[in-house]
VEXPAMAR-962730 format. One record per residue: chain; residue number from 1; x, y, z of N, C-alpha, C, CB in turn; residue in three letters. Coordinates in nm, 2 decimals. Each point is the difference from the previous one (the first is absolute). Glycine has a CB too. Layout:
BEGIN
{'A', NUM, {X, Y, Z}, {X, Y, Z}, {X, Y, Z}, {X, Y, Z}, 'ALA'}
...
END
This chain:
BEGIN
{'A', 1, {8.90, 2.98, -0.87}, {-0.04, -0.01, 0.14}, {-0.15, 0.07, 0.02}, {0.27, 0.01, 0.06}, 'MET'}
{'A', 2, {-0.39, -0.01, -0.09}, {-0.11, 0.05, 0.07}, {0.00, 0.01, 0.14}, {-0.10, -0.07, -0.18}, 'ASN'}
{'A', 3, {0.14, 0.21, 0.20}, {-0.06, 0.01, 0.13}, {-0.14, 0.11, 0.03}, {0.26, -0.07, 0.05}, 'THR'}
{'A', 4, {-0.30, 0.08, -0.14}, {-0.14, 0.09, 0.03}, {-0.10, -0.12, 0.11}, {-0.01, 0.16, -0.29}, 'SER'}
{'A', 5, {-0.08, -0.07, 0.30}, {-0.09, -0.03, 0.12}, {-0.13, -0.10, -0.11}, {0.06, 0.29, 0.21}, 'ALA'}
{'A', 6, {-0.06, -0.26, -0.32}, {-0.09, -0.05, -0.10}, {0.06, -0.11, -0.04}, {-0.09, 0.18, -0.06}, 'ALA'}
{'A', 7, {0.23, -0.18, 0.05}, {0.05, -0.15, -0.08}, {0.05, -0.11, 0.15}, {0.15, 0.15, -0.29}, 'GLY'}
{'A', 8, {-0.17, -0.11, 0.39}, {0.02, -0.08, 0.13}, {-0.15, -0.08, 0.06}, {0.20, 0.22, 0.07}, 'ASN'}
{'A', 9, {-0.32, -0.14, -0.13}, {-0.12, -0.06, 0.02}, {-0.03, -0.13, -0.03}, {-0.06, 0.18, -0.03}, 'ARG'}
{'A', 10, {0.03, -0.27, 0.12}, {-0.03, -0.13, -0.01}, {-0.14, -0.04, -0.05}, {0.16, 0.00, 0.17}, 'GLY'}
{'A', 11, {-0.21, -0.11, -0.24}, {-0.12, -0.01, -0.05}, {-0.13, 0.03, 0.13}, {0.13, -0.17, -0.20}, 'LEU'}
{'A', 12, {-0.07, 0.15, 0.31}, {-0.14, 0.02, 0.06}, {0.00, 0.18, 0.04}, {-0.02, -0.30, 0.11}, 'TRP'}
{'A', 13, {0.10, 0.34, -0.13}, {0.01, 0.17, 0.00}, {-0.05, 0.08, -0.05}, {0.14, -0.03, 0.03}, 'GLU'}
{'A', 14, {-0.16, -0.02, -0.14}, {-0.04, 0.05, -0.13}, {-0.18, 0.01, -0.02}, {0.25, -0.12, -0.10}, 'GLY'}
{'A', 15, {-0.28, 0.14, 0.00}, {-0.14, 0.01, -0.03}, {-0.05, -0.11, -0.01}, {0.01, 0.17, -0.09}, 'SER'}
{'A', 16, {0.04, -0.24, 0.01}, {-0.04, -0.14, -0.05}, {0.00, -0.09, 0.13}, {0.11, 0.04, -0.24}, 'VAL'}
{'A', 17, {0.00, -0.03, 0.30}, {0.00, -0.08, 0.14}, {-0.11, 0.04, 0.13}, {0.25, -0.02, -0.08}, 'GLY'}
{'A', 18, {-0.33, 0.15, 0.04}, {-0.10, 0.04, 0.08}, {-0.11, -0.03, -0.04}, {0.12, 0.15, 0.07}, 'ARG'}
{'A', 19, {-0.16, -0.24, -0.19}, {-0.13, -0.02, -0.03}, {-0.01, -0.16, 0.07}, {-0.04, 0.18, -0.24}, 'VAL'}
{'A', 20, {0.10, -0.25, 0.29}, {-0.05, -0.11, 0.09}, {-0.04, 0.07, 0.13}, {0.15, -0.18, -0.10}, 'PRO'}
{'A', 21, {-0.09, 0.26, 0.15}, {-0.05, 0.04, 0.15}, {-0.16, 0.08, 0.00}, {0.29, 0.04, 0.06}, 'MET'}
{'A', 22, {-0.29, 0.05, -0.19}, {-0.12, 0.06, -0.01}, {-0.12, -0.13, -0.04}, {0.13, 0.24, -0.07}, 'LEU'}
{'A', 23, {-0.10, -0.33, 0.00}, {-0.08, -0.07, -0.04}, {-0.04, -0.09, 0.14}, {0.08, 0.02, -0.28}, 'ALA'}
{'A', 24, {0.01, -0.08, 0.37}, {-0.05, -0.09, 0.10}, {-0.06, 0.12, 0.08}, {0.17, -0.23, 0.01}, 'ALA'}
{'A', 25, {-0.14, 0.34, 0.02}, {-0.05, 0.11, 0.08}, {-0.13, 0.04, -0.03}, {0.21, 0.07, 0.03}, 'ALA'}
{'A', 26, {-0.29, -0.07, -0.16}, {-0.14, 0.03, -0.06}, {-0.08, -0.11, 0.00}, {0.08, 0.17, -0.14}, 'SER'}
{'A', 27, {-0.01, -0.32, 0.11}, {-0.08, -0.13, 0.01}, {0.00, -0.04, 0.15}, {0.07, -0.08, -0.25}, 'SER'}
{'A', 28, {0.01, 0.12, 0.38}, {-0.02, 0.02, 0.12}, {-0.12, 0.08, 0.06}, {0.24, -0.03, -0.02}, 'ALA'}
{'A', 29, {-0.25, 0.13, -0.07}, {-0.14, 0.11, 0.05}, {-0.11, -0.09, -0.03}, {0.09, 0.27, -0.07}, 'ALA'}
{'A', 30, {-0.09, -0.30, -0.05}, {-0.13, -0.09, -0.06}, {-0.01, -0.12, 0.04}, {0.00, 0.11, -0.19}, 'THR'}
{'A', 31, {0.08, -0.18, 0.26}, {-0.03, -0.11, 0.09}, {-0.04, 0.00, 0.15}, {0.13, -0.06, -0.16}, 'THR'}
{'A', 32, {-0.08, 0.17, 0.20}, {-0.06, 0.05, 0.12}, {-0.14, 0.05, 0.02}, {0.21, 0.03, 0.01}, 'LEU'}
{'A', 33, {-0.22, 0.05, -0.16}, {-0.19, 0.05, 0.01}, {-0.06, -0.09, -0.03}, {-0.01, 0.22, -0.06}, 'LEU'}
{'A', 34, {0.04, -0.38, 0.00}, {-0.08, -0.08, -0.01}, {-0.02, -0.07, 0.09}, {0.02, 0.02, -0.17}, 'PHE'}
{'A', 35, {0.05, -0.01, 0.30}, {-0.04, -0.11, 0.11}, {-0.13, -0.01, 0.07}, {0.22, 0.01, 0.03}, 'ILE'}
{'A', 36, {-0.26, 0.12, -0.02}, {-0.17, -0.01, 0.01}, {-0.07, -0.07, -0.07}, {0.00, 0.18, 0.04}, 'PRO'}
{'A', 37, {0.01, -0.22, -0.14}, {-0.10, -0.04, -0.12}, {0.04, -0.21, 0.06}, {0.04, 0.30, -0.28}, 'ILE'}
{'A', 38, {0.10, -0.30, 0.29}, {0.04, -0.11, 0.02}, {-0.06, -0.06, 0.15}, {0.21, 0.07, -0.16}, 'LEU'}
{'A', 39, {-0.22, 0.03, 0.24}, {-0.02, -0.03, 0.14}, {-0.16, -0.02, 0.02}, {0.22, 0.15, 0.08}, 'LEU'}
{'A', 40, {-0.28, -0.07, -0.16}, {-0.17, 0.03, 0.04}, {-0.10, -0.15, -0.02}, {0.02, 0.30, -0.11}, 'ARG'}
{'A', 41, {-0.09, -0.32, 0.18}, {-0.09, -0.10, 0.00}, {-0.04, -0.03, -0.16}, {-0.09, 0.06, 0.27}, 'GLY'}
{'A', 42, {0.07, -0.17, -0.32}, {-0.06, 0.01, -0.12}, {-0.18, 0.01, 0.00}, {0.23, -0.14, -0.07}, 'PRO'}
{'A', 43, {-0.30, 0.08, 0.18}, {-0.13, 0.07, 0.01}, {-0.04, 0.10, 0.07}, {-0.03, -0.16, -0.04}, 'SER'}
{'A', 44, {0.16, 0.27, 0.01}, {-0.04, 0.14, 0.02}, {-0.06, 0.05, -0.11}, {0.17, 0.03, 0.16}, 'THR'}
{'A', 45, {-0.30, 0.03, -0.17}, {-0.05, 0.06, -0.12}, {0.04, 0.16, -0.01}, {-0.20, -0.19, -0.01}, 'THR'}
{'A', 46, {0.25, 0.25, 0.13}, {0.02, 0.12, 0.00}, {0.15, 0.04, -0.08}, {-0.17, 0.00, 0.22}, 'GLU'}
{'A', 47, {0.13, 0.11, -0.30}, {0.09, 0.04, -0.12}, {0.13, 0.09, 0.11}, {-0.23, 0.04, -0.26}, 'ALA'}
{'A', 48, {0.35, -0.07, 0.22}, {0.08, 0.07, 0.03}, {0.01, 0.17, 0.00}, {0.07, -0.21, -0.07}, 'LEU'}
{'A', 49, {-0.05, 0.30, 0.16}, {-0.02, 0.16, -0.02}, {0.05, 0.02, -0.12}, {0.01, 0.08, 0.23}, 'PRO'}
{'A', 50, {-0.05, 0.05, -0.28}, {0.05, 0.04, -0.14}, {0.11, 0.10, 0.02}, {-0.23, -0.02, -0.11}, 'ALA'}
{'A', 51, {0.31, 0.05, 0.25}, {0.13, 0.05, 0.01}, {0.09, -0.10, -0.02}, {-0.06, 0.16, 0.15}, 'PHE'}
{'A', 52, {0.05, -0.31, -0.12}, {0.03, -0.08, -0.03}, {0.06, -0.08, -0.12}, {-0.12, 0.06, 0.16}, 'TRP'}
{'A', 53, {0.03, -0.01, -0.24}, {0.01, -0.05, -0.16}, {0.11, 0.14, -0.06}, {-0.30, -0.16, -0.04}, 'LEU'}
{'A', 54, {0.26, 0.26, 0.08}, {0.09, 0.12, -0.02}, {0.16, -0.04, 0.05}, {-0.22, 0.18, 0.04}, 'VAL'}
{'A', 55, {0.21, -0.19, 0.09}, {0.12, -0.02, 0.05}, {0.07, -0.14, -0.07}, {-0.08, 0.13, 0.23}, 'ALA'}
{'A', 56, {0.05, -0.22, -0.27}, {0.03, -0.13, -0.11}, {0.07, 0.04, -0.09}, {-0.18, -0.10, 0.01}, 'PHE'}
{'A', 57, {0.09, 0.17, -0.06}, {0.06, 0.09, -0.17}, {0.10, 0.07, 0.03}, {-0.20, 0.05, -0.10}, 'VAL'}
{'A', 58, {0.22, 0.05, 0.21}, {0.11, 0.11, 0.01}, {0.11, -0.07, 0.07}, {-0.16, 0.20, 0.01}, 'ALA'}
{'A', 59, {0.16, -0.28, 0.04}, {0.11, -0.09, 0.10}, {0.11, 0.00, -0.11}, {-0.17, -0.19, 0.16}, 'ALA'}
{'A', 60, {0.16, 0.14, -0.24}, {0.14, -0.06, -0.06}, {0.04, 0.11, -0.07}, {-0.04, -0.24, -0.03}, 'ALA'}
{'A', 61, {-0.03, 0.34, -0.04}, {0.05, 0.09, -0.10}, {0.06, 0.12, 0.11}, {-0.19, -0.07, -0.23}, 'PRO'}
{'A', 62, {0.15, 0.08, 0.34}, {0.03, 0.07, 0.09}, {0.13, -0.03, 0.04}, {-0.23, 0.03, 0.05}, 'LEU'}
{'A', 63, {0.25, -0.12, 0.02}, {0.15, -0.12, 0.04}, {0.05, 0.01, -0.10}, {-0.06, -0.17, 0.13}, 'THR'}
{'A', 64, {0.09, 0.20, -0.27}, {0.08, -0.02, -0.08}, {0.04, 0.16, -0.01}, {-0.08, -0.25, -0.10}, 'ALA'}
{'A', 65, {-0.02, 0.35, 0.08}, {0.01, 0.11, -0.02}, {0.12, 0.09, 0.10}, {-0.26, -0.06, -0.10}, 'TYR'}
{'A', 66, {0.19, 0.01, 0.24}, {0.07, 0.06, 0.10}, {0.15, -0.07, 0.01}, {-0.23, 0.05, 0.12}, 'LEU'}
{'A', 67, {0.28, -0.17, -0.14}, {0.08, -0.07, 0.02}, {0.12, 0.04, -0.09}, {-0.16, -0.17, 0.08}, 'LEU'}
{'A', 68, {0.10, 0.19, -0.22}, {0.07, 0.04, -0.08}, {0.08, 0.16, -0.01}, {-0.16, -0.20, -0.08}, 'ASN'}
{'A', 69, {0.07, 0.28, 0.14}, {0.01, 0.14, 0.03}, {0.10, -0.01, 0.08}, {-0.22, 0.09, -0.02}, 'ARG'}
{'A', 70, {0.25, -0.16, 0.13}, {0.12, -0.02, 0.09}, {0.07, -0.03, -0.08}, {-0.06, -0.04, 0.18}, 'ARG'}
{'A', 71, {0.07, -0.09, -0.27}, {0.14, -0.03, -0.05}, {0.04, 0.06, -0.11}, {-0.03, -0.19, 0.08}, 'LEU'}
{'A', 72, {-0.07, 0.26, -0.13}, {0.10, 0.08, -0.11}, {0.02, -0.07, -0.13}, {0.12, 0.10, 0.19}, 'HIS'}
{'A', 73, {-0.19, -0.20, -0.22}, {0.02, -0.09, -0.10}, {-0.06, 0.03, -0.12}, {0.03, -0.15, 0.15}, 'ALA'}
{'A', 74, {0.05, 0.20, -0.26}, {-0.04, 0.03, -0.13}, {-0.06, -0.13, -0.09}, {0.18, 0.18, 0.04}, 'ASP'}
{'A', 75, {-0.29, -0.21, -0.03}, {-0.06, -0.11, -0.07}, {-0.04, 0.03, -0.14}, {-0.07, -0.08, 0.21}, 'LEU'}
{'A', 76, {0.13, -0.01, -0.31}, {-0.08, 0.00, -0.11}, {-0.16, -0.05, -0.04}, {0.23, -0.01, -0.02}, 'GLY'}
{'A', 77, {-0.26, 0.01, -0.10}, {-0.12, -0.09, 0.01}, {-0.01, -0.17, -0.01}, {-0.06, 0.22, -0.08}, 'VAL'}
{'A', 78, {0.15, -0.24, 0.08}, {0.04, -0.17, 0.01}, {0.00, -0.01, 0.14}, {0.16, -0.04, -0.22}, 'VAL'}
{'A', 79, {-0.06, 0.12, 0.30}, {0.02, -0.06, 0.13}, {-0.14, 0.04, 0.09}, {0.28, 0.02, -0.01}, 'GLU'}
{'A', 80, {-0.33, 0.11, -0.02}, {-0.13, 0.02, 0.09}, {-0.10, -0.13, -0.02}, {0.03, 0.27, -0.03}, 'SER'}
{'A', 81, {-0.03, -0.33, -0.10}, {-0.09, -0.12, -0.04}, {0.04, -0.11, 0.11}, {-0.01, 0.06, -0.27}, 'LEU'}
{'A', 82, {0.15, -0.05, 0.28}, {0.00, -0.12, 0.07}, {-0.01, 0.03, 0.17}, {0.15, -0.10, -0.22}, 'LEU'}
{'A', 83, {-0.15, 0.24, 0.24}, {-0.03, -0.02, 0.15}, {-0.14, 0.00, 0.00}, {0.20, 0.13, 0.09}, 'VAL'}
{'A', 84, {-0.29, -0.14, -0.19}, {-0.10, 0.00, 0.01}, {-0.08, -0.17, -0.05}, {0.05, 0.29, -0.02}, 'GLY'}
{'A', 85, {0.05, -0.34, -0.01}, {-0.03, -0.14, -0.05}, {-0.05, -0.10, 0.09}, {0.16, 0.05, -0.15}, 'LEU'}
{'A', 86, {-0.09, -0.08, 0.29}, {-0.01, -0.09, 0.09}, {-0.19, 0.00, 0.07}, {0.33, 0.04, 0.04}, 'PRO'}
{'A', 87, {-0.37, 0.13, -0.06}, {-0.14, -0.03, 0.03}, {-0.09, -0.08, -0.08}, {0.03, 0.19, 0.09}, 'GLN'}
{'A', 88, {-0.01, -0.22, -0.24}, {-0.12, -0.10, -0.02}, {0.01, -0.12, 0.05}, {-0.05, 0.09, -0.18}, 'LEU'}
{'A', 89, {0.16, -0.18, 0.16}, {-0.02, -0.16, 0.10}, {-0.01, 0.04, 0.11}, {0.12, -0.15, -0.10}, 'PRO'}
{'A', 90, {-0.11, 0.26, 0.18}, {-0.01, 0.02, 0.14}, {-0.16, 0.01, 0.06}, {0.24, 0.12, -0.03}, 'VAL'}
{'A', 91, {-0.32, -0.05, -0.06}, {-0.12, 0.02, 0.03}, {-0.05, -0.15, -0.08}, {0.00, 0.29, 0.03}, 'ILE'}
{'A', 92, {0.00, -0.36, -0.11}, {0.00, -0.14, -0.07}, {0.01, -0.10, 0.13}, {0.12, 0.09, -0.24}, 'VAL'}
{'A', 93, {-0.01, -0.10, 0.29}, {0.04, -0.05, 0.12}, {-0.12, -0.01, 0.11}, {0.24, 0.09, -0.07}, 'LEU'}
{'A', 94, {-0.22, 0.05, 0.12}, {-0.10, 0.03, 0.10}, {-0.14, -0.05, -0.04}, {0.14, 0.21, 0.07}, 'LEU'}
{'A', 95, {-0.20, -0.18, -0.16}, {-0.16, -0.03, -0.05}, {0.04, -0.18, 0.02}, {-0.10, 0.26, -0.24}, 'SER'}
{'A', 96, {0.14, -0.31, 0.15}, {0.01, -0.14, 0.03}, {0.02, -0.08, 0.14}, {0.07, 0.06, -0.21}, 'VAL'}
{'A', 97, {0.02, 0.02, 0.28}, {0.00, -0.04, 0.15}, {-0.12, 0.01, 0.09}, {0.20, 0.06, -0.02}, 'ALA'}
{'A', 98, {-0.25, 0.07, -0.02}, {-0.18, 0.03, 0.05}, {-0.10, -0.09, -0.01}, {0.02, 0.19, -0.07}, 'GLY'}
{'A', 99, {-0.04, -0.22, -0.07}, {-0.05, -0.12, -0.02}, {0.06, -0.13, 0.03}, {-0.08, 0.14, -0.14}, 'VAL'}
{'A', 100, {0.20, -0.19, 0.18}, {0.04, -0.11, 0.05}, {-0.07, -0.03, 0.11}, {0.20, 0.03, -0.08}, 'TRP'}
{'A', 101, {-0.17, 0.11, 0.21}, {-0.05, 0.01, 0.11}, {-0.10, -0.03, 0.03}, {0.11, 0.12, 0.00}, 'LEU'}
{'A', 102, {-0.20, -0.05, -0.11}, {-0.15, -0.03, 0.03}, {-0.04, -0.16, -0.01}, {-0.06, 0.23, -0.09}, 'ASP'}
{'A', 103, {0.13, -0.32, -0.01}, {-0.03, -0.14, -0.01}, {0.03, -0.06, 0.12}, {0.04, 0.00, -0.22}, 'VAL'}
{'A', 104, {0.09, 0.03, 0.26}, {0.06, -0.03, 0.14}, {-0.12, 0.00, 0.12}, {0.24, 0.13, -0.08}, 'GLN'}
{'A', 105, {-0.30, 0.01, 0.10}, {-0.07, 0.00, 0.10}, {-0.16, -0.05, -0.03}, {0.18, 0.19, 0.09}, 'ARG'}
{'A', 106, {-0.21, -0.24, -0.18}, {-0.13, -0.08, -0.05}, {-0.11, 0.08, -0.03}, {0.07, -0.19, 0.14}, 'GLY'}
{'A', 107, {-0.02, 0.32, -0.19}, {-0.08, 0.09, -0.09}, {-0.07, -0.04, -0.11}, {0.13, 0.12, 0.06}, 'PHE'}
{'A', 108, {-0.01, -0.17, -0.16}, {0.00, -0.06, -0.12}, {0.00, -0.15, 0.00}, {0.10, 0.19, -0.07}, 'LEU'}
{'A', 109, {-0.15, -0.25, 0.01}, {0.01, -0.14, -0.01}, {0.11, 0.00, -0.11}, {-0.24, -0.08, 0.07}, 'LEU'}
{'A', 110, {0.35, -0.02, -0.01}, {0.09, -0.05, -0.10}, {-0.02, -0.08, -0.12}, {0.10, 0.03, 0.17}, 'ALA'}
{'A', 111, {-0.06, 0.05, -0.27}, {-0.05, -0.11, -0.14}, {-0.10, 0.06, -0.06}, {0.05, -0.22, 0.09}, 'GLY'}
{'A', 112, {-0.12, 0.29, -0.02}, {-0.16, 0.06, -0.05}, {0.02, 0.07, -0.12}, {-0.10, 0.04, 0.23}, 'SER'}
{'A', 113, {-0.01, 0.00, -0.30}, {-0.03, 0.10, -0.08}, {0.03, 0.15, 0.07}, {-0.17, -0.17, -0.11}, 'GLY'}
{'A', 114, {0.15, 0.18, 0.23}, {0.00, 0.12, 0.06}, {0.16, 0.01, 0.02}, {-0.27, 0.00, 0.10}, 'GLU'}
{'A', 115, {0.35, -0.07, -0.07}, {0.12, 0.03, 0.05}, {0.10, 0.02, -0.17}, {-0.05, -0.18, 0.30}, 'GLU'}
{'A', 116, {0.00, 0.14, -0.35}, {0.05, 0.03, -0.18}, {-0.03, 0.14, -0.02}, {-0.06, -0.25, -0.11}, 'ALA'}
{'A', 117, {-0.05, 0.25, 0.13}, {-0.05, 0.13, -0.04}, {0.03, 0.13, 0.06}, {-0.16, -0.13, -0.06}, 'MET'}
{'A', 118, {0.21, 0.11, 0.20}, {0.07, 0.05, 0.09}, {0.13, 0.06, -0.03}, {-0.12, -0.14, 0.11}, 'SER'}
{'A', 119, {0.19, 0.06, -0.16}, {0.13, -0.04, -0.04}, {0.01, 0.10, -0.17}, {0.00, -0.29, 0.16}, 'TYR'}
{'A', 120, {-0.08, 0.25, -0.22}, {-0.03, 0.05, -0.14}, {-0.04, 0.15, 0.01}, {-0.09, -0.24, -0.08}, 'GLY'}
{'A', 121, {0.05, 0.30, 0.12}, {-0.09, 0.16, 0.02}, {0.16, 0.06, 0.10}, {-0.38, -0.08, 0.04}, 'ILE'}
{'A', 122, {0.43, 0.00, 0.07}, {0.08, 0.10, 0.08}, {0.10, -0.01, -0.09}, {-0.06, -0.01, 0.24}, 'GLY'}
{'A', 123, {0.13, -0.09, -0.29}, {0.11, 0.03, -0.11}, {-0.03, 0.10, -0.12}, {0.06, -0.25, 0.05}, 'ILE'}
{'A', 124, {-0.16, 0.29, -0.06}, {-0.04, 0.08, -0.12}, {0.03, 0.11, 0.04}, {-0.17, -0.12, -0.10}, 'SER'}
{'A', 125, {0.09, 0.16, 0.21}, {-0.02, 0.12, 0.06}, {0.11, 0.04, 0.06}, {-0.20, -0.04, 0.03}, 'VAL'}
{'A', 126, {0.33, -0.05, 0.05}, {0.11, 0.04, 0.06}, {0.09, 0.05, -0.13}, {-0.04, -0.16, 0.22}, 'SER'}
{'A', 127, {0.04, 0.06, -0.32}, {0.10, 0.03, -0.12}, {-0.03, 0.17, -0.04}, {-0.01, -0.29, -0.10}, 'ALA'}
{'A', 128, {-0.13, 0.31, 0.09}, {-0.02, 0.17, -0.03}, {0.04, 0.08, 0.07}, {-0.15, -0.03, -0.09}, 'VAL'}
{'A', 129, {0.14, 0.00, 0.22}, {0.03, 0.07, 0.12}, {0.16, -0.01, 0.03}, {-0.25, -0.05, 0.08}, 'ALA'}
{'A', 130, {0.29, -0.05, -0.12}, {0.15, 0.01, -0.01}, {0.06, 0.06, -0.09}, {0.01, -0.16, 0.09}, 'GLY'}
{'A', 131, {-0.03, 0.17, -0.23}, {0.00, 0.08, -0.11}, {-0.01, 0.18, 0.02}, {-0.11, -0.23, -0.09}, 'ALA'}
{'A', 132, {0.01, 0.26, 0.15}, {-0.02, 0.12, 0.06}, {0.11, 0.06, 0.08}, {-0.21, -0.06, -0.02}, 'VAL'}
{'A', 133, {0.22, -0.04, 0.12}, {0.12, 0.02, 0.12}, {0.11, 0.00, -0.06}, {-0.10, -0.09, 0.18}, 'LEU'}
{'A', 134, {0.13, 0.02, -0.28}, {0.13, 0.00, -0.07}, {0.04, 0.17, -0.06}, {-0.07, -0.29, -0.08}, 'LEU'}
{'A', 135, {-0.05, 0.29, 0.02}, {0.04, 0.19, -0.08}, {-0.01, 0.09, 0.09}, {-0.11, -0.02, -0.21}, 'VAL'}
{'A', 136, {0.03, 0.01, 0.32}, {0.00, 0.05, 0.08}, {0.16, 0.05, 0.11}, {-0.26, -0.12, -0.07}, 'LEU'}
{'A', 137, {0.32, 0.01, 0.11}, {0.10, -0.02, 0.06}, {0.14, 0.04, -0.09}, {-0.14, -0.18, 0.13}, 'VAL'}
{'A', 138, {0.13, 0.12, -0.26}, {0.08, 0.07, -0.09}, {0.04, 0.15, -0.01}, {-0.09, -0.19, -0.09}, 'ALA'}
{'A', 139, {-0.06, 0.21, 0.09}, {0.02, 0.18, -0.03}, {0.01, 0.10, 0.12}, {-0.16, -0.02, -0.21}, 'VAL'}
{'A', 140, {0.13, -0.05, 0.30}, {0.03, 0.06, 0.14}, {0.15, -0.03, 0.01}, {-0.24, -0.04, 0.11}, 'ALA'}
{'A', 141, {0.32, -0.08, -0.16}, {0.13, 0.00, 0.06}, {0.08, 0.09, -0.08}, {-0.01, -0.23, 0.08}, 'ALA'}
{'A', 142, {0.00, 0.25, -0.22}, {0.03, 0.09, -0.09}, {-0.03, 0.15, 0.07}, {-0.06, -0.18, -0.20}, 'ARG'}
{'A', 143, {-0.02, 0.23, 0.22}, {-0.02, 0.13, 0.08}, {0.05, 0.00, 0.08}, {-0.15, 0.03, -0.05}, 'LEU'}
{'A', 144, {0.17, -0.11, 0.15}, {0.09, 0.03, 0.14}, {0.15, 0.01, -0.03}, {-0.16, -0.13, 0.15}, 'GLY'}
{'A', 145, {0.21, 0.10, -0.27}, {0.13, 0.02, -0.04}, {0.04, 0.12, -0.05}, {0.00, -0.20, -0.03}, 'GLY'}
{'A', 146, {-0.09, 0.26, -0.01}, {0.01, 0.13, -0.10}, {0.06, 0.10, 0.12}, {-0.23, -0.04, -0.19}, 'ILE'}
{'A', 147, {0.33, 0.10, 0.16}, {0.08, 0.11, 0.09}, {-0.09, 0.12, -0.03}, {0.27, -0.09, -0.02}, 'ARG'}
{'A', 148, {-0.26, 0.14, 0.15}, {-0.08, 0.18, 0.01}, {0.14, 0.09, 0.00}, {-0.23, -0.05, 0.19}, 'ARG'}
{'A', 149, {0.20, 0.17, -0.27}, {0.12, 0.06, -0.01}, {-0.04, 0.12, 0.10}, {0.09, -0.09, -0.25}, 'ASN'}
END
């Protein structure tokens, strides 16, 4: 009978079990910082401040790093990529939701070429941004699990 602490650890207590928590927290940070894009009026020509863009890019990796620093989960490469993986669909879905809201508000005509272009460009740009965030979150999560002597 194995009575060691490592032998009694359940799935949710090990490094693998912490992956969903790290992924959800970093995805939540991304979603929360995307809300101003969804709420602003489509007729607004003002660009968002530069600090918002920096905060948007840094929020998810910083969340993954700090949370993993606290959890001390020693993640491998695959586990780190799994932590960052939700960033891709989250960013794409938020972009699609933004275009859909523009159509619902009447800024884009439903079924028009403008709507199709907005979806196409939005999905393309958000897929690239999601891939960049995936890598940043994976690296940050991995670095957060490194123990210091």
